[in-house]
C-alpha positions in Angstrom: 94.8 299.1 -3.5 97.1 300.9 -5.9 96.4 300.6 -9.6 99.5 299.5 -11.4 100.2 299.9 -15.2 102.4 297.3 -16.9 104.3 298.5 -19.9 104.7 296.4 -23.0 107.7 297.3 -25.2 107.3 298.0 -28.9 110.6 298.2 -30.8 110.5 300.2 -34.0 113.8 300.5 -36.0 116.1 301.6 -33.2 113.3 303.2 -31.2 111.9 302.0 -27.9 108.3 303.0 -27.3 106.4 301.8 -24.3 102.6 301.7 -24.3 100.7 300.9 -21.2 98.1 298.2 -20.5 96.2 298.4 -17.3 96.3 295.8 -14.6 95.6 295.8 -10.9 97.7 294.5 -8.1 98.0 294.9 -4.4 100.9 297.1 -3.5 101.9 298.7 -0.2 101.0 302.4 -0.1 104.0 304.8 -0.1 103.8 307.4 2.6 105.1 310.9 1.9 105.8 313.6 4.5 103.1 316.2 4.4 104.1 319.6 3.0 102.1 322.7 2.2 100.5 322.2 -1.2 101.8 324.6 -3.8 99.3 326.9 -5.3 98.7 327.0 -9.0 99.0 330.3 -10.9 95.7 332.0 -11.5 95.8 331.3 -15.2 96.0 327.5 -14.7 93.1 325.2 -14.0 93.7 321.8 -12.4 94.0 319.4 -15.3 92.2 316.1 -15.6 95.4 314.6 -17.2 98.8 316.0 -16.5 100.9 316.2 -19.7 104.7 316.1 -19.3 107.6 316.6 -21.8 111.0 315.3 -20.6 114.2 315.6 -22.6 117.5 314.0 -21.8 120.9 315.6 -21.8 123.4 314.7 -24.5 125.4 317.7 -25.8 125.1 318.3 -29.6 122.9 315.3 -29.8 120.1 317.6 -28.6 119.4 318.1 -32.3 117.7 314.6 -32.2 114.9 315.5 -29.8 114.7 319.0 -31.4 113.9 317.4 -34.8 111.4 315.0 -33.3 109.6 317.8 -31.5 109.5 319.8 -34.8 107.9 316.8 -36.5 105.2 316.6 -33.7 104.7 320.4 -33.9 104.0 320.2 -37.6 101.2 317.8 -36.9 99.5 320.3 -34.7 97.2 323.1 -35.9 98.9 325.9 -37.8 101.0 328.3 -35.6 100.5 326.1 -32.6 103.2 326.3 -29.9 104.2 323.3 -27.9 103.8 325.1 -24.5 100.1 325.1 -25.2 100.0 321.2 -25.0 102.1 320.5 -21.9 101.7 321.3 -18.3 105.3 320.6 -17.3 108.5 320.6 -19.4 111.7 319.1 -17.8 115.1 318.9 -19.4 118.7 318.2 -18.5 121.6 320.0 -20.0 120.9 320.2 -23.8 117.4 319.0 -23.1 116.9 321.9 -20.6 118.1 324.3 -23.3 115.2 323.2 -25.6 112.7 323.5 -22.8 113.9 326.9 -21.7 114.0 328.3 -25.3 110.4 327.0 -25.8 109.4 328.9 -22.6 111.2 332.2 -23.5 108.4 334.7 -23.9 108.1 338.3 -25.1 106.3 340.5 -22.5 105.3 337.2 -20.7 102.7 336.5 -23.4 104.1 335.6 -26.9 106.5 332.7 -27.2 109.7 333.8 -29.0 110.9 330.5 -30.4 109.2 327.6 -32.3 111.1 324.4 -33.0 112.3 325.6 -36.4 114.1 328.5 -34.6 115.5 326.2 -31.9 117.0 323.9 -34.5 118.7 326.9 -36.2 120.0 327.9 -32.8 121.3 324.4 -32.1 123.3 324.3 -35.3 124.9 327.7 -34.5 125.7 326.7 -30.9 127.1 323.3 -31.8 129.5 324.9 -34.3 130.5 327.9 -32.3 130.6 326.8 -28.7 132.4 323.5 -29.2 135.4 325.2 -30.9 138.7 325.7 -29.1 141.2 328.4 -29.8 144.8 327.5 -30.0 145.3 329.2 -26.6 142.5 327.3 -25.0 144.0 324.0 -26.3 147.4 324.9 -24.9 146.3 326.3 -21.6 144.0 323.4 -20.9 146.6 320.8 -21.8 144.2 319.6 -24.5 141.6 319.2 -21.8 143.8 317.4 -19.2 144.4 320.3 -16.8 141.3 322.5 -17.4 138.0 322.5 -19.2 138.2 321.8 -22.9 136.0 324.8 -23.9 135.7 328.4 -23.0 132.4 328.8 -21.2 132.4 332.6 -21.9 131.3 332.0 -25.5 128.5 329.8 -24.4 127.4 332.3 -21.7 127.3 335.1 -24.4 125.0 333.0 -26.6 122.7 332.1 -23.6 122.4 335.8 -22.8 121.6 336.6 -26.5 118.9 333.9 -26.8 117.4 333.9 -23.3 118.0 337.4 -22.2 116.9 338.3 -18.7 113.8 336.2 -18.7 113.2 334.6 -15.3 112.1 331.1 -14.6 109.1 332.5 -12.7 108.0 334.0 -16.0 107.7 330.8 -18.0 104.2 330.2 -19.4 104.1 326.6 -18.0 105.9 324.8 -15.2 109.6 324.1 -16.0 111.9 321.7 -14.0 115.7 321.7 -14.6 118.2 319.7 -12.5 121.8 320.6 -11.8 124.3 319.3 -9.2 125.5 321.8 -6.6 129.2 321.2 -5.6 129.1 323.0 -2.2 126.3 320.9 -0.8 126.9 317.8 -2.9 123.2 317.7 -3.7 121.0 317.9 -6.7 119.1 321.1 -7.1 116.0 321.4 -9.2 115.2 324.9 -10.6 111.5 325.1 -10.7 108.9 327.6 -12.0 106.5 326.6 -9.3 109.0 327.5 -6.5 110.1 330.7 -8.2 106.5 331.9 -8.4 106.1 331.1 -4.7 109.4 332.3 -3.3 111.2 335.2 -5.0 114.6 334.2 -3.6 114.3 330.9 -5.6 113.9 332.8 -8.9 116.8 332.6 -11.4 117.4 333.9 -14.9 116.9 331.3 -17.6 120.4 331.9 -19.0 121.9 331.0 -15.6 119.7 327.9 -15.2 120.9 326.8 -18.7 124.5 327.4 -17.8 124.2 325.5 -14.5 122.6 322.4 -16.0 125.0 322.3 -18.9 128.3 322.6 -17.1 129.5 319.1 -18.1 132.7 318.2 -16.2 135.8 318.3 -18.4 133.9 320.1 -21.1 133.0 323.4 -19.3 134.2 324.8 -16.0 131.6 324.7 -13.2 128.9 327.4 -13.3 128.9 330.0 -10.6 125.4 331.6 -10.5 123.2 333.6 -8.2 119.5 334.3 -8.0 117.8 337.4 -9.5 118.7 339.3 -6.3 122.4 338.5 -6.8 122.3 336.3 -3.7 122.2 332.6 -2.8 125.2 331.8 -4.9 126.0 328.3 -5.9 128.6 326.3 -7.9 127.0 323.8 -10.3 127.9 321.1 -12.7 125.8 319.3 -15.3 122.5 317.9 -14.1 123.3 314.8 -16.1 125.5 313.5 -13.3 122.4 312.7 -11.3 119.4 313.0 -13.6 120.4 312.8 -17.3 116.9 311.6 -18.0 114.6 313.8 -15.8 111.4 311.9 -16.4 110.9 310.6 -12.9 111.8 314.0 -11.4 109.1 315.6 -13.6 106.5 313.0 -12.5 107.3 313.6 -8.9 107.0 317.3 -9.5 103.7 316.9 -11.2 102.3 315.0 -8.1 103.7 317.8 -5.9 101.8 320.4 -7.9 98.6 318.7 -8.8 98.2 315.9 -6.3 98.4 312.2 -6.6 94.9 311.3 -8.0 95.7 312.4 -11.6 96.2 310.5 -14.8 99.6 311.3 -16.4 100.8 311.5 -20.0 104.5 311.4 -20.6 106.6 312.1 -23.7 110.2 311.3 -22.9 112.8 311.8 -25.6 116.4 310.7 -25.4 119.4 312.0 -27.3 120.4 308.7 -28.7 122.2 305.6 -27.6 124.5 303.0 -29.1 125.0 299.3 -28.7 128.6 298.3 -27.7 130.5 295.5 -29.4 132.4 294.7 -26.2 131.2 291.0 -26.2 133.2 290.4 -29.3 136.4 291.7 -27.7 135.9 290.7 -24.0 139.5 289.6 -23.6 140.8 292.8 -25.0 138.4 294.8 -22.9 139.6 293.1 -19.8 143.2 294.1 -20.6 142.2 297.6 -21.4 140.3 298.2 -18.2 143.0 296.6 -16.1 145.4 299.3 -17.3 143.0 302.3 -16.9 143.8 304.9 -14.2 142.4 308.3 -13.4 143.4 309.9 -16.7 142.0 307.1 -18.8 138.7 306.9 -16.9 138.3 310.7 -16.9 137.5 310.6 -20.6 134.9 307.8 -20.2 133.3 308.5 -16.8 130.8 311.2 -17.9 129.3 309.0 -20.6 129.2 306.1 -18.2 127.4 308.0 -15.4 124.9 309.7 -17.7 124.1 306.6 -19.6 123.6 304.6 -16.4 121.2 307.0 -14.8 119.3 307.5 -18.0 118.5 303.8 -18.2 117.7 303.6 -14.4 115.2 306.4 -14.7 113.6 304.8 -17.7 113.2 301.6 -15.7 111.6 303.5 -12.8 109.2 305.2 -15.1 108.4 302.0 -17.0 107.6 300.0 -13.9 106.1 302.6 -11.6 104.3 305.2 -13.7 100.6 305.3 -13.1 99.6 306.0 -16.7 98.3 304.4 -19.8 100.5 306.8 -21.8 104.3 306.7 -21.5 106.2 307.3 -24.7 109.9 306.9 -24.5 111.7 307.7 -27.8 115.4 306.7 -27.9 117.1 306.3 -31.3 120.1 304.0 -31.8 123.0 305.9 -33.3 126.3 304.9 -34.8 129.3 305.1 -32.5 130.8 307.9 -34.5 127.7 310.1 -33.7 127.9 309.7 -29.9 130.4 312.4 -29.0 128.8 315.1 -26.9 131.0 317.8 -28.4 131.3 317.0 -32.1 129.5 320.0 -33.5 131.1 319.7 -36.9 128.7 320.3 -39.9 129.4 316.7 -40.9 128.3 315.2 -37.6 125.3 317.5 -37.3 124.3 316.3 -40.8 124.7 312.7 -39.8 122.5 313.2 -36.7 119.9 315.0 -38.7 119.8 312.4 -41.4 119.4 309.5 -38.9 116.6 311.4 -37.1 114.8 312.5 -40.2 114.8 308.9 -41.5 113.4 307.7 -38.2 110.6 310.4 -38.4 109.7 309.3 -42.0 109.6 305.6 -41.1 107.6 306.2 -38.0 105.1 308.9 -39.2 102.2 306.9 -37.7 103.8 307.2 -34.2 104.4 310.9 -34.6 100.8 311.4 -35.7 99.6 309.3 -32.8 101.5 311.4 -30.2 100.2 314.6 -31.9 96.7 313.4 -31.8 97.0 312.5 -28.1 98.2 316.0 -27.4 95.4 317.6 -29.3 92.8 315.4 -27.6 94.3 316.1 -24.1 94.3 319.8 -24.8 90.6 319.7 -25.4 89.9 317.6 -22.3 92.1 319.8 -20.1 90.9 323.1 -21.6 94.4 324.6 -21.6 
């Protein structure tokens, strides 16, 4: 007998929140191949409830989950840091950058960045990284023949903000997906593996570069482990796991075992509702004439949007938890570009998010209260 939790949707002004109600049903047991159980670090006790943060990819729209997390952080005791309230943080692309910045430490003890700092960093990166020189525009054929943006600028910022901190040094478990081109397989950079096997340890700056190498936007990332070996060529983790929630849940079961309650806070970077139904005949004509060039500008959004929704469905139906919060704001079409880091667009995204936060203050308070309660139960 497996206990199953059904999820009831609650829609709040462009937000989808799913709260669980418990039910029981007879389901066939799923068998897993036995593997050696990973050991926890000496500083961690097995928790009663596993607390997970998952953040989607979405380019400059990462400012949306950043502002939401700042609102939650402000509800916590003064000077609290979010890493003190979660066991696992998982993020893809821009979501990974938030998680990695949160887990950047000084001397492996003091966290360097709070959410206020990360929002400031986001505004700088969005403005500086998604800017093309005239030469870049010409040499890339306006993005037709090469990546739209120079990755070197992005890499310099990653080095500046993340330094040479290793994924094995993060204060909590971190999980970051990327797609490896040589093997054609997803790779998950994991604190847990890096602590156990030194050859699987990578610098945070390289992990961030790998998971953020969105095709057509940046060239693929060529990175190695901390020993300058095990090289790989990676593209954005969003092509396979733009919403890494289920990956994080599976990782939690790998670390802590299956008989644990799970709390999940999953935050998206915004979605929009298409008006295609009103123009279905025009759409049919447009699609009929689309070839490789036309699809190239659309396929990234299609792939990332599709696997984001699939992951949400899996988590919604299969998560064994009373607490699964999925926050996904509805944005205007003009805000959906991954690379529009203009001050005007960042202001639009911030305005929409801040309005949501104000209108849903009870929800933000509820999530913060759960985190504080679980911290006491788990004795972080």
